C-alpha positions, 0 to 999 in steps of 0.5 A: 499500500502507498502513502499519498499526499494530495495537495490542492490550492483551496478546498472550496466547492468546485469540480477540481476540489470534488475530483480530489476528495473523491480520489482521496476517499477511493484511495483510502478505501483501497487501503492507502494511507491518504493525506490532503493539504490545502490553503486557507479556505474563505469566501462565499464559494463553500468548502468541502472540508466537513466532508473530508473530516466526516469520511471514514473507511469501513475499518475506521481510517480517515483522511489526514488533512493539513493546512498550508497557511501560505498557499494562496490562489493569487500570484504572490512572490513572497507567499509563494516562496514561503508556500514551497518551504512550508510544503517541502517541510510537510513532505519531509514529515509525511514521507509520501510515496506519492505527491499529487498536486491539483490546480495551477498554484498548488501544482507549481508550488507542490511539484517544486517542493516535491522534486526538491525532496526527491533530489534531496533523497537521491543525493543521500542515496535513500532510494524509495525506502520508507517512502522518503523518495516521492513520485511527483504527479500532477492533475490538470483540472483546467487550463491556467491560461486566460482568454485574451479579450477586452481592451488593449491593456487587458489583453496585454496583461492577459498575454503577459500572464499566460506567458508567465504561466507557460514558463512556470508550467514548463519548469513544473513539468520537468519536475514531475514523473507524470501528468494526469489530464481530465481531458485529452484537450488539456494534453494537446493544449499543454504540448502545443505550449511546449509543456512536457513530452507526450510520454508524461501525460495520461488521460483519466476522466474526472470521476463522479459518484453515480448513485445520487444521480442515477437513483433519486430519493422520494424528495429528489425526483423531478416533480418533487424538486420542481414542486418545492421550487414552486415550478409548474410542469409548464415552466422551461427550466435552465439550470446552471451549476457554477460559481457566480463569478467571471468566465462562467457565462451567466451574463451570456445566458442573460443576454441570450434570454433578453435577445430571444425576448426582443425577438418575440420568443416565448421566454416568459415561462423560462426559469434560470436556476442558478445553483452556487454563489460567488463574488459576482452575485450582486453584479449578476443579479443587477444585470438580470433586472436590467434585462427585465428578468425577476430575481427570486431567492429560493434558498428558503424553499430549498431549506424547507422554510418556505417564504423568505425572498432576499433578492429583490422581488421576494419569493413570488415567481411571476408568471408574465416574464422570465425569472432567475432563481437563486439557490445560494450555496448548496451541499454537493449532495443536493446538486443531483436533485436540483439538476434533475429538475431542469429541462436543460443544463447550460454551461457557457463557461469560457474555460474548463478542463472537462466540466464535471457538471456536463456528465452529471446532468447527462446522468440525470437525463438532462441535455447540456448546452454548452460552449465549445471550449477545452475538453467540454466537447469530450462529454457534450458531443454536439448532436450526439449528447448535447449542443455546443455553440461557439464561445461568446456567440450569444446568438447561437446560445440563444438558438440552441436554448430555443431549439431545446425548449421547442424540440423536447423529444429530440432533447431527450434523445440526446440526454439518453445517449449522453447518459449511457456515455457518462455511466461508462466513462465517468464513475469515481471507481474508473477514475481511482483505477486509472490513478492506480495505474499512474502511480504504479508506473511512476513509483516503479519507474523510480524503483527502476532507476528513473529518478531525478536529475 
């Protein structure tokens, strides 16, 4: 059995964090000793820490957690140097067989620290004894490179930022034994930037707990959740599961609905169900009102308390115009029921690895409409399991949503095909098996003398 140390930047509610936690749980169940390190958790995005702390295997073993106080998401030269030192000390104390990093910042910091320890143990000629010579593995959950857009100054900043990240990722790739991509598109993008070599990469799909999506409880069926939300069967519900933040596409959804309404589209019965919270909540709700949509906070309904607005128009959902329904933060275990209540999942994000919410929606029998970026097309296959639209094309997004509203039978057929595909490719068990293979090859490579230079 292995001693494994996972390192993630922040343990907030998010796709990469869910992937990491499911990996930890699955590896612990296989008998490995699992540790999870992360930076301080703060802000409105929520946290997975309570789930990690509750977890225990059948024989009572848990996941050991470590907070790296200097590890932060933003580029901060002083704190980043401190984070490398802090993570290196952690690795020296834990003495893992495998250091597995996640996300851009933790990936750069953790790989550098892990490689430093590997070099030190190699010089001391300790080999892999006692797990003191770690194999260093990194997962690319999404691209760190931002879209180049906006005014001249913003575009220049983005280009400079992307160049810096490219250099940092090249250096980090030279300091690890394996890189896991959640999508083939991630491998292609990184190789195109000269980051690593093809033999370094392995694709392992991000895993999902299938049970909650495939087998709803009595209060989690489509009709039960729609009833709790105050939605009639005639409502056309477009769900979006994402932080209320830049590049997640909420503004594009509003623009699409607004455009359809101006052209005489039948959007009065449309309900935009926004699952999640974030720093852009006030900005987005103001934009929704400006577009003529009602804004209704349904968090109290989900909590079973009834009543309680809090987002402007209170608890009433008007019948004569489209509305945005805000759930606020919800625990991950509540997400399947909310997705199941939708007619369409809309995910017009500007940058993704492979968005977990797309196969999650398919498992619920809900067709996705998503932007054709990064690895999204590997789950939302245009015309096969969903509808893809070009990034930033509000007209195409509006047309895809209108098609979905007008063609329920065709929409259901695409969702059914996607459900079969998602069950085969996106289980948590398949992900853990894939990681076992990556770890085994990396550790055996070290034992065979493929160490560090």
